[in-house]
N, C-alpha and C positions, 0 to 999 in steps of 0.2 A: 165225716169231717164237717165241722161247723162252718157255716157261711160267714164270711166277714161282713160286717155292717158297713155300709157306705158312709163316708164321713158326712157329717151334717154340714149344711151350708149355713153360714152365719147370716143371720137376718140383717139386712141393710136397711138402716132407717132412711126413709125418704125425706128429703129436705122439703119443707114447704116452699111453694113458689116464691121467689124473691119479690118483694114489693117493687112495683114499678117506680123507678126513680123519676122525680119531676124533671121536666124538660129544662135545660138551662135557658137563661135569658139572653145569653150571648153565645152565638154559634160561629165556628170558624170558616164554613164554606157556603157557597151558593146552594149546593145540593141540600144542606141542612135547612137553609131558608126555605127552599122550594118544597121540601117534605113537610115542614111545619105548616105552611100555608096551603098545602094540597094542590100545588101547581107544578108544572114541569120546570126543570132547571133552565131550559131555554127561555121560558117566560120571564124568569128572574133575571137571567143574564142579559137578554136582548131588550125586552120591553121595560122592566122595572128599573134596571140600572140606567137606561137611556133617559128615562123620565126623572131621574134624580133620587133613587132609593138611597137612604142613608147608609154610610159605611163608617165605622169607627176608625179612629186615628191609627190603630194598630192593624187595620185590615180586617177585623173581625165584624160580625153583624149583630146589632141589638134587635132582638125580635120585638121588643117593646117599642123602640123607635121606628121600626119598619111598620108595625101595626098602626102607630099614630100617623106616619107618613101615608099609608094606604087610605086611612080613614079620611085624611085631609084631601088627598088626590081624588078619591072617589067623590067627595062633596064638591070639589072644584069642577070635576068632570060633569057632574049632575047639573050644576048651575050652568055651565057652558052649553049643555044640550037643551036646557029649558024643560026638563022632565024630572020626574020623581025617582027614576030608576038609573042606577049607574050605567054608564055606556059599556060597550063591548071592550073598549080600550082599558077600562078599569079592571078587567079580570072577571066581571060578573059574579063575584063570589058572595055578594050581599044576601042572596037567597039560600046559600049553602049552609045547612044547619051545622056542619062540622066547623065551618069558618066562623059562624056566629059563636059557637061554644069556645073556640080558641080565642076569639076577640074578647069574650067575657073573662076568660081564664087569664089572659094577658093583663087586662085591666085590673083584676084582683091582685095578680102578682106585683104589678106596678105600685098599687096602693101599699101592699105589704112591705115592698122595698122602701118606699118613702117613709113609712112608719118606722121600719128598722133603722134606717139611716138617722132619722131624728132621735131615736132612742139612744143609738150609739153616740151621736154628737152630744147629747145631754149627759150621758155617762162619762164621756171623755172630757167634759167641761168646755167643749167647743161651742156649745149652744148659748147664745146670749138672749135672755128674754127681751121681747120688743119694748117693753116698758123701760128697761134699763138703757137701751139705745136711744129711746125718745128722750129720756131725762138727760143723758150725756150730751146729745145734740142740742137740746133747749139751752142747757148751761153754756155750751160752746158758742152758740149764736148770741146769747146775752153778752158774753165776754167779748165777742167780736164787735158787737154793736157799740159797746162802751169804748173800746179801743179806737174804733173808727171815728166815734164822735169827738175824740180829742185831737185827731189828725189836723182838722182845719185850723184850729187855734194855735197848735204847735207850729205848723208850717207858716202860717201868716205872720207869726212874730218875727220871722227873719226878713220880711219884706218891708219896704218903705211904708210909712203910715198912710200915704195917699192911696195906695192900692190894697192895703191890708184888709179892711172891712169887706170890699168887693170880692177879693180873692177868697177870703174865709166863707162868704155866703155862697160862692160858686162851688167851692169844695164840699160844703155841707150838702148842697143840693145834689151834687153828683154821687156822693157817699150814700145819700138817702135812696137814690134810685138803685144803687147796688144792693143795698139791704133789702129793698122791696123785692127785687129779683130773687134774692136768696130765699126770702120768706114764701114767695109764690111757689118756688120749686119744692120747698119743704111741704107746703100744703098739697101740692100735686102728688108727692110721694104718699102722703097721708090718705089722699083720695084713692090711689091705687091699692093701697093695703085694705081699705074697706071693702073693695070689690070682690 
């Protein structure tokens, strides 16, 4: 009698390991925040939250905002201690290579998000070039100046001639002060944009 052959097992193709998904920028829990920064949940819950760790309006946590907050908090703590190293209260992570790597990764992600947001705004037509805005406001201010220059003579004409010229001069002086204030504010905005 002939031996029956055992059925062959089908070869199972092994799937290549899935690529590690990038970490999200927004996480829903304190545990996720703690895991990301390599600290305990209690540190996040008790110490960081007590010192004002940022929380989004919907109760989630932005890792980018938390990293900025920690950087600012560490810098403040350093200045308060008068030394070059963060205090124990700051978490002492500045020397941790994993923390430094995460910090750089977050900075890169933040820059990428800003770039994508700007590209989306441009594509959607929501982005207005600075030059167009400056031209619009320059024209608006010129029209405002011309309209305001007519106010004193128009208002003074309804008053008796004895006080008309004095009133017109006072109105002109007051309107000129208002215009100077507007122009100063415009120049301050221009100075801020240059920085």
